[in-house]
Residue frames as a rotation matrix with the C-alpha (Angstrom) as fourth column:
MET 1
0.925 -0.167 0.340 78.60
0.233 0.958 -0.165 103.66
-0.299 0.232 0.926 124.89
TYR 2
0.461 -0.783 0.417 81.50
0.675 0.004 -0.738 105.58
0.576 0.622 0.530 123.39
GLU 3
0.968 -0.061 0.244 82.43
-0.193 -0.801 0.567 107.68
0.161 -0.596 -0.787 126.47
ASN 4
0.559 -0.795 0.236 85.70
-0.115 0.208 0.971 105.77
-0.821 -0.570 0.025 127.14
LEU 5
0.589 -0.330 0.738 86.71
0.793 0.412 -0.449 105.70
-0.156 0.850 0.504 123.50
ASN 6
-0.257 -0.740 -0.622 89.83
0.292 -0.673 0.680 107.68
-0.921 -0.006 0.389 122.52
LYS 7
0.666 0.694 0.274 88.22
0.481 -0.119 -0.869 109.71
-0.570 0.711 -0.412 119.74
ASN 8
0.558 -0.528 -0.640 91.51
-0.686 -0.727 0.001 111.13
-0.466 0.439 -0.768 118.52
SER 9
-0.523 -0.777 0.350 92.84
-0.483 0.608 0.630 107.70
-0.702 0.160 -0.693 117.47
ILE 10
-0.057 0.463 -0.885 91.92
-0.980 0.144 0.139 106.22
0.192 0.875 0.445 114.14
ILE 11
-0.690 -0.298 -0.659 92.93
-0.257 0.953 -0.161 102.76
0.676 0.058 -0.734 115.30
ASP 12
-0.924 0.379 0.047 90.74
0.043 0.225 -0.973 102.92
-0.380 -0.898 -0.224 118.45
VAL 13
-0.181 0.906 -0.382 87.73
-0.771 -0.372 -0.517 104.16
-0.610 0.201 0.766 116.49
ALA 14
-0.132 0.104 -0.986 88.21
-0.880 0.446 0.165 101.55
0.457 0.889 0.032 113.77
SER 15
-0.879 -0.217 -0.424 88.60
-0.021 0.907 -0.422 98.66
0.476 -0.362 -0.801 116.27
THR 16
-0.704 0.707 0.067 85.47
-0.193 -0.100 -0.976 99.83
-0.683 -0.701 0.207 118.08
LEU 17
0.035 0.746 -0.665 83.52
-0.954 -0.174 -0.245 99.79
-0.298 0.643 0.706 114.81
ILE 18
-0.421 -0.251 -0.872 84.87
-0.582 0.812 0.048 96.35
0.696 0.527 -0.488 113.94
ASN 19
-0.994 0.089 -0.063 83.85
0.104 0.597 -0.796 95.02
-0.033 -0.797 -0.603 117.38
GLU 20
-0.391 0.910 -0.139 80.45
-0.551 -0.353 -0.756 96.59
-0.737 -0.219 0.639 116.89
MET 21
0.044 0.406 -0.913 80.03
-0.974 0.222 0.052 94.85
0.223 0.886 0.405 113.49
ASN 22
-0.740 -0.387 -0.549 81.15
-0.285 0.921 -0.266 91.52
0.609 -0.040 -0.792 115.02
SER 23
-0.825 0.493 0.278 78.25
-0.234 0.149 -0.961 91.72
-0.515 -0.857 -0.008 117.44
TYR 24
0.078 0.879 -0.471 75.75
-0.939 -0.094 -0.330 91.30
-0.334 0.468 0.818 114.57
THR 25
0.287 0.110 0.952 74.74
0.054 0.990 -0.130 88.01
-0.956 0.088 0.278 113.12
PRO 26
-0.715 -0.643 0.274 76.04
0.296 0.076 0.952 87.07
-0.633 0.762 0.136 109.65
GLU 27
-0.095 0.763 0.639 72.61
0.994 0.036 0.104 87.71
0.056 0.645 -0.762 108.14
GLN 28
0.787 0.345 -0.512 72.52
0.447 -0.891 0.086 91.17
-0.426 -0.296 -0.855 109.66
GLN 29
-0.103 -0.900 -0.424 76.09
0.014 -0.427 0.904 91.85
-0.995 0.088 0.057 108.47
ASN 30
-0.672 -0.097 0.734 75.15
0.693 0.266 0.670 90.81
-0.260 0.959 -0.111 104.92
GLN 31
0.411 0.884 0.222 72.06
0.910 -0.410 -0.053 93.02
0.044 0.224 -0.974 105.05
LEU 32
0.625 -0.264 -0.735 74.17
0.129 -0.893 0.431 96.02
-0.770 -0.364 -0.523 106.24
LEU 33
-0.496 -0.859 0.129 76.79
0.255 -0.002 0.967 95.30
-0.830 0.512 0.220 103.55
VAL 34
-0.387 0.418 0.822 74.15
0.921 0.140 0.363 95.36
0.037 0.898 -0.439 100.80
GLU 35
0.629 0.774 -0.075 72.28
0.778 -0.627 0.053 98.36
-0.006 -0.092 -0.996 102.15
TYR 36
0.837 -0.242 -0.490 75.28
0.023 -0.881 0.473 100.60
-0.546 -0.408 -0.732 102.92
ILE 37
-0.244 -0.967 -0.077 78.06
-0.206 -0.026 0.978 99.44
-0.948 0.254 -0.193 100.55
ILE 38
-0.641 -0.094 0.762 76.79
0.601 0.556 0.574 97.60
-0.477 0.826 -0.300 97.48
ILE 39
0.355 0.855 0.378 73.70
0.923 -0.259 -0.283 99.64
-0.144 0.450 -0.881 96.66
PRO 40
0.736 -0.117 -0.666 75.42
-0.056 -0.992 0.113 103.05
-0.674 -0.046 -0.737 97.13
PHE 41
-0.383 -0.915 0.128 78.41
0.055 0.116 0.992 101.80
-0.922 0.386 0.006 95.10
PHE 42
-0.510 0.256 0.821 76.19
0.849 0.302 0.433 101.12
-0.137 0.918 -0.372 92.05
PHE 43
0.626 0.754 -0.200 74.16
0.727 -0.657 -0.199 104.25
-0.281 -0.021 -0.959 92.77
TYR 44
0.300 -0.607 -0.736 77.29
-0.114 -0.789 0.604 106.40
-0.947 -0.097 -0.306 92.57
ILE 45
-0.699 -0.562 0.443 78.34
0.331 0.295 0.896 104.74
-0.634 0.773 -0.020 89.30
VAL 46
-0.041 0.788 0.614 74.94
0.999 0.044 0.011 105.39
-0.019 0.614 -0.789 87.72
ILE 47
0.764 0.357 -0.537 74.87
0.419 -0.908 -0.006 109.01
-0.490 -0.220 -0.843 88.91
TRP 48
-0.091 -0.879 -0.469 78.44
-0.104 -0.460 0.882 109.68
-0.990 0.130 -0.049 87.70
LEU 49
-0.718 -0.181 0.672 77.76
0.597 0.336 0.728 108.20
-0.358 0.924 -0.133 84.27
ASP 50
0.333 0.906 0.261 74.50
0.941 -0.300 -0.159 110.19
-0.066 0.298 -0.952 84.02
ILE 51
0.669 -0.143 -0.729 76.29
0.092 -0.958 0.273 113.40
-0.738 -0.250 -0.627 84.90
SER 52
-0.488 -0.872 0.037 79.03
0.086 -0.006 0.996 112.57
-0.868 0.490 0.078 82.36
ILE 53
-0.419 0.404 0.813 76.41
0.905 0.252 0.341 112.12
-0.067 0.879 -0.471 79.65
ILE 54
0.664 0.692 -0.282 74.66
0.691 -0.713 -0.122 115.36
-0.285 -0.114 -0.952 80.66
PHE 55
0.489 -0.543 -0.683 77.94
-0.216 -0.833 0.509 117.34
-0.845 -0.101 -0.524 80.38
GLY 56
0.854 0.017 -0.521 78.81
-0.519 -0.068 -0.852 115.71
-0.049 0.998 -0.049 77.08
LYS 57
-0.204 -0.948 0.246 81.71
-0.876 0.289 0.387 113.49
-0.438 -0.136 -0.889 78.09
ARG 58
0.159 0.189 -0.969 82.15
-0.725 0.689 0.016 110.36
0.671 0.700 0.246 76.02
ILE 59
0.507 0.073 0.859 81.63
-0.720 0.584 0.375 107.15
-0.475 -0.808 0.349 77.94
ASN 60
0.323 -0.494 -0.807 84.49
-0.579 0.572 -0.582 104.77
0.749 0.655 -0.101 77.10
PHE 61
0.542 -0.144 -0.828 86.26
0.469 0.869 0.156 101.96
0.697 -0.473 0.539 78.92
ARG 62
-0.553 -0.833 -0.030 88.71
0.523 -0.319 -0.791 104.33
0.649 -0.453 0.611 80.55
GLU 63
-0.483 0.469 0.740 85.93
-0.595 -0.795 0.116 106.52
0.643 -0.384 0.663 81.90
ILE 64
0.624 0.727 -0.287 84.08
-0.322 0.574 0.752 103.46
0.712 -0.377 0.593 83.30
ILE 65
0.149 -0.657 -0.739 87.26
0.715 0.588 -0.378 102.25
0.683 -0.473 0.557 85.03
LYS 66
-0.780 -0.445 0.440 87.79
0.113 -0.791 -0.601 105.68
0.615 -0.419 0.668 86.48
VAL 67
-0.015 0.867 0.498 84.16
-0.741 -0.343 0.577 105.81
0.671 -0.361 0.648 87.79
VAL 68
0.657 0.227 -0.719 84.51
0.167 0.886 0.432 102.31
0.735 -0.404 0.545 89.36
ILE 69
-0.266 -0.850 -0.454 87.69
0.742 0.120 -0.660 103.26
0.615 -0.512 0.599 91.14
ILE 70
-0.724 0.103 0.682 86.21
-0.339 -0.914 -0.221 106.55
0.601 -0.391 0.697 92.41
SER 71
0.344 0.937 0.062 83.08
-0.611 0.173 0.772 104.67
0.712 -0.304 0.632 93.61
LEU 72
0.369 -0.287 -0.884 85.21
0.532 0.845 -0.053 102.05
0.762 -0.451 0.464 95.35
TRP 73
-0.719 -0.679 -0.149 86.87
0.531 -0.398 -0.748 104.86
0.448 -0.617 0.647 97.33
PHE 74
-0.652 0.461 0.601 83.86
-0.445 -0.875 0.189 107.10
0.614 -0.144 0.776 97.77
THR 75
0.277 0.888 -0.368 81.40
-0.163 0.421 0.892 104.59
0.947 -0.187 0.261 99.20
PRO 76
0.248 -0.197 -0.948 83.36
0.860 0.496 0.122 103.54
0.446 -0.846 0.293 102.31
THR 77
-0.802 -0.574 0.164 84.62
0.458 -0.768 -0.448 107.07
0.383 -0.284 0.879 102.78
ILE 78
-0.351 0.764 0.542 81.11
-0.468 -0.644 0.605 108.49
0.811 -0.041 0.584 103.02
LEU 79
0.550 0.584 -0.597 80.09
0.162 0.627 0.762 105.69
0.819 -0.516 0.250 105.40
TRP 80
-0.154 -0.725 -0.672 83.18
0.916 0.151 -0.373 106.20
0.371 -0.672 0.640 107.54
THR 81
-0.851 -0.140 0.507 82.51
0.063 -0.984 -0.166 109.96
0.522 -0.109 0.846 107.68
LEU 82
0.067 0.961 0.267 78.91
-0.433 -0.213 0.876 109.47
0.899 -0.175 0.402 108.74
ILE 83
0.595 0.180 -0.783 79.62
0.474 0.709 0.522 106.88
0.649 -0.682 0.337 111.43
THR 84
-0.323 -0.816 -0.479 82.62
0.899 -0.107 -0.425 108.67
0.295 -0.568 0.768 112.92
SER 85
-0.740 0.115 0.663 80.82
-0.146 -0.989 0.009 112.00
0.657 -0.090 0.749 112.98
LEU 86
0.342 0.939 -0.029 77.89
-0.253 0.122 0.960 110.35
0.905 -0.321 0.280 114.79
ILE 87
0.605 -0.174 -0.777 80.17
0.727 0.520 0.449 109.11
0.326 -0.836 0.441 117.60
ASP 88
0.987 -0.139 0.082 81.79
-0.156 -0.952 0.263 112.58
0.042 -0.273 -0.961 117.85
ALA 89
0.412 -0.906 0.095 85.29
0.876 0.423 0.233 111.54
-0.252 -0.013 0.968 116.79
SER 90
-0.019 -0.514 -0.858 87.92
0.168 -0.847 0.504 114.19
-0.986 -0.135 0.103 116.21
PHE 91
0.607 0.256 -0.752 88.19
-0.548 -0.550 -0.630 116.10
-0.575 0.795 -0.194 112.95
ILE 92
-0.288 -0.814 -0.505 91.28
-0.949 0.173 0.262 114.23
-0.126 0.555 -0.822 111.77
VAL 93
-0.758 0.080 0.647 89.67
-0.030 0.987 -0.158 110.85
-0.652 -0.139 -0.746 112.42
ILE 94
0.319 0.948 0.015 86.51
0.049 -0.001 -0.999 111.79
-0.946 0.319 -0.046 110.54
PHE 95
0.835 0.050 -0.548 88.33
-0.491 -0.382 -0.783 112.99
-0.249 0.923 -0.294 107.48
ALA 96
-0.020 -0.901 0.433 91.18
-0.419 0.400 0.815 110.41
-0.908 -0.165 -0.385 107.50
PRO 97
0.174 0.106 0.979 89.99
0.651 0.734 -0.194 108.64
-0.739 0.671 0.059 104.29
THR 98
0.940 0.277 0.200 90.20
0.331 -0.592 -0.735 111.89
-0.085 0.757 -0.648 102.35
ILE 99
0.518 -0.806 -0.287 93.84
-0.342 -0.502 0.794 112.59
-0.784 -0.313 -0.536 103.21
PRO 100
-0.298 -0.680 0.670 95.31
0.450 0.519 0.726 110.35
-0.842 0.518 0.151 100.45
ILE 101
0.299 0.486 0.821 93.06
0.953 -0.118 -0.277 111.90
-0.038 0.866 -0.499 97.83
ILE 102
0.962 0.003 -0.273 94.03
0.045 -0.988 0.148 115.40
-0.270 -0.155 -0.950 99.01
ILE 103
0.119 -0.993 0.022 97.70
-0.141 0.005 0.990 114.45
-0.983 -0.121 -0.139 98.72
ILE 104
-0.323 -0.190 0.927 97.28
0.789 0.487 0.375 112.97
-0.522 0.853 -0.008 95.23
TRP 105
0.680 0.602 0.419 95.21
0.732 -0.593 -0.335 116.04
0.047 0.535 -0.844 94.10
SER 106
0.791 -0.435 -0.429 97.86
-0.201 -0.848 0.490 118.41
-0.577 -0.302 -0.759 95.44
ILE 107
-0.259 -0.915 0.310 100.68
0.139 0.282 0.949 116.58
-0.956 0.289 0.054 93.62
LYS 108
-0.023 0.315 0.949 98.66
0.970 0.236 -0.055 116.62
-0.241 0.919 -0.311 90.41
LYS 109
0.920 0.390 0.045 98.08
0.391 -0.899 -0.195 120.34
-0.036 0.197 -0.980 90.67
LEU 110
0.427 -0.852 -0.303 101.82
-0.252 -0.434 0.865 120.92
-0.869 -0.293 -0.400 91.36
ILE 111
-0.362 -0.546 0.755 102.73
0.548 0.531 0.646 118.91
-0.754 0.648 0.107 88.30
MET 112
0.400 0.580 0.710 100.27
0.916 -0.279 -0.288 120.88
0.032 0.766 -0.643 86.14
LEU 113
0.939 -0.049 -0.340 101.67
0.035 -0.971 0.237 124.11
-0.342 -0.234 -0.910 87.54
CYS 114
0.018 -0.999 0.032 105.29
-0.062 0.030 0.998 123.04
-0.998 -0.020 -0.061 86.78
ARG 115
-0.233 -0.029 0.972 104.33
0.889 0.399 0.225 122.06
-0.394 0.917 -0.067 83.23
ARG 116
0.760 0.575 0.302 102.62
0.648 -0.703 -0.291 125.43
0.045 0.417 -0.908 82.70
ILE 117
0.704 -0.585 -0.403 105.71
-0.252 -0.736 0.628 127.34
-0.664 -0.341 -0.666 84.00
LYS 118
-0.197 -0.824 0.531 108.01
0.267 0.476 0.838 125.18
-0.943 0.307 0.126 81.84
HIS 119
-0.215 0.168 0.962 106.10
0.964 0.196 0.181 125.95
-0.158 0.966 -0.204 78.62
GLN 120
0.738 0.445 -0.508 105.70
0.392 -0.894 -0.215 129.70
-0.550 -0.041 -0.834 79.16
PRO 121
0.598 -0.554 0.579 107.56
0.519 -0.283 -0.807 131.92
0.611 0.783 0.118 76.69
ASP 122
-0.180 -0.821 -0.541 110.73
0.977 -0.086 -0.193 133.53
0.112 -0.564 0.818 78.04
GLY 123
-0.290 0.113 -0.950 109.57
0.342 -0.915 -0.213 137.03
-0.894 -0.386 0.226 77.30
ILE 124
0.815 0.570 0.103 108.29
0.333 -0.314 -0.889 139.35
-0.474 0.759 -0.446 74.67
LYS 125
-0.269 -0.945 0.189 110.84
0.695 -0.055 0.717 139.78
-0.667 0.324 0.671 71.92
ALA 126
0.371 0.376 -0.849 110.93
-0.170 -0.872 -0.460 142.95
-0.913 0.315 -0.260 69.91
């Protein structure tokens, strides 16, 4: 079914998946949404909060907002990764949703490194 698909193009893979979803009835689409998006979303939230409690982090409003944002990103990313790997898409297409997070994480690490360098003492004074 996917032999003629350009597996190096994110747009072609995404449009193929959208066309595949449009072939289902609305009831089947709702069932798939609940099974593969809604339930894992709440599952990831519960797991994250349980892990936070186990490691002694305090659960406050800021932590809950952070968990919700991470789950909103993580749920479709895992689903995209599974589906695109099953149709043998290229490496860059499979891991495309992780690229913004990698960029944000890299910038955060660079900022932390710059702050650490800025606050180091100039040298040992005798």
